[in-house]
N, C-alpha and C positions, 0 to 999 in steps of 0.2 A: 157201222152206219149210224149217223146221228139223226134223230127224229126232227122233223121240221118244227119250227116255232109257230104256234097258232097266231091267228089275228087277235086283236084286243077283244076281250069278252068280259061281260059283267060276271063277277065272282058268283059261283053257285055251289050247291052241296056236292056236285060231281067233281069239283076241283080238289086236288089233293094238296094240302098245305102243311101237313104234319112235319115234314123235314125241311121246310123253308128256313134258310139261315142267310141273312144279309150281312151280318157282322154287327148289327145294332139290336140288342135284345128287345128293346121296346117296340121296334117295328116288327120283329118276328112274333112277339107275343100278341100284338094287335091283330095281325093277320090270322093267327090261330084261334084266338079267343073272342075277339070283338067284331071283326069285319063283317061276317054274315049276320050276326045278331043285330048290329047297328043298321045294316041294310034292310032287315026285315021291318024295323020300326021307322024307316026313312030318316034316320039321323045322319047317315052318310051313304055314299055309294062307292064300291070298290070294283076296280077293273083290273084284269090280269092277262098276262100271256103265259102260255104253258107249253110243255112238251108232253103229249099223251096224258093230259089232265093234271100233270104235276106242275104246280105253279112255279115259275122261274122269275117272275117280275110282277109287281103290282103297284097301283097307286090308289089313293082314296081321296075323294072329293067331299067337301062339306059345304052345304048351301046355307046361306043366312041372309041377313040384312044389315045395312049400315046407314047411319044418318050422316048428314053433312058435317056435323061437329066431330065425327069419328074419322074423317078422311084428312089426308094431308091437304094443306091449303091449295097447292098447285092442282090437285085433282078436283077439289070441291068447287072451284069457281064456276064451272059450267054445268054443274050437276043440279038435278031437281031438288027442291027443298023438302021432299018427303023421303022416307026410307027407300033405299034401292036394293035390289037383289045383288048378292055377291056369291062368288064361288071361290073356295079356298082349297089349294092343294095341301092336304093334311099329311099324307104319307106318300112316299115314293121309294121303292126298294127293289133291288135286284139280288137274286140268290148268288152267294159268293162263287158257287161252282159254275155259274153261267155268265159271269161278267166278261164282256168281250165285244168285239166289233159287231157281230151278227145281232146280238141282243140289243146293243146300243141303238141300232137302227130302229128297232121296234119300240124300245122304251122311251126314246126321245119324242116319238109322235103319240105316245099313249094319252097324255092329257089333251092334246089337240084333237084326238079322235073323240073323246068324250064331249068336249066343248062343241064340236060340230053336230052333235046329236041333241043339243039343248033345244027346247021349243023356241021358236022365233016370235 
């Protein structure tokens, strides 16, 4: 019997990340070493899906600002002249042992879930 995949949740200490392996060492290392500490100081937010608290997919969002001269011309023409808030998808990974259709359904909507929770 396969355990059900959780809904998307903000990463916490209760999530088990020690054996996460997506095939890209930098993403594995980030999740294990930096995701929670960065979240504690508000430099990024990491969201995950899991099976029985074992993380099987995650993504990290970084928030910042951009000025008009930092944007492509096509985007900047209708933008305000002051810095505007931006959200960057910094990391997105799925554990190698869990890649497949069932998880793809969850992972594709993961960033959409977080953006729907932003203050309006």
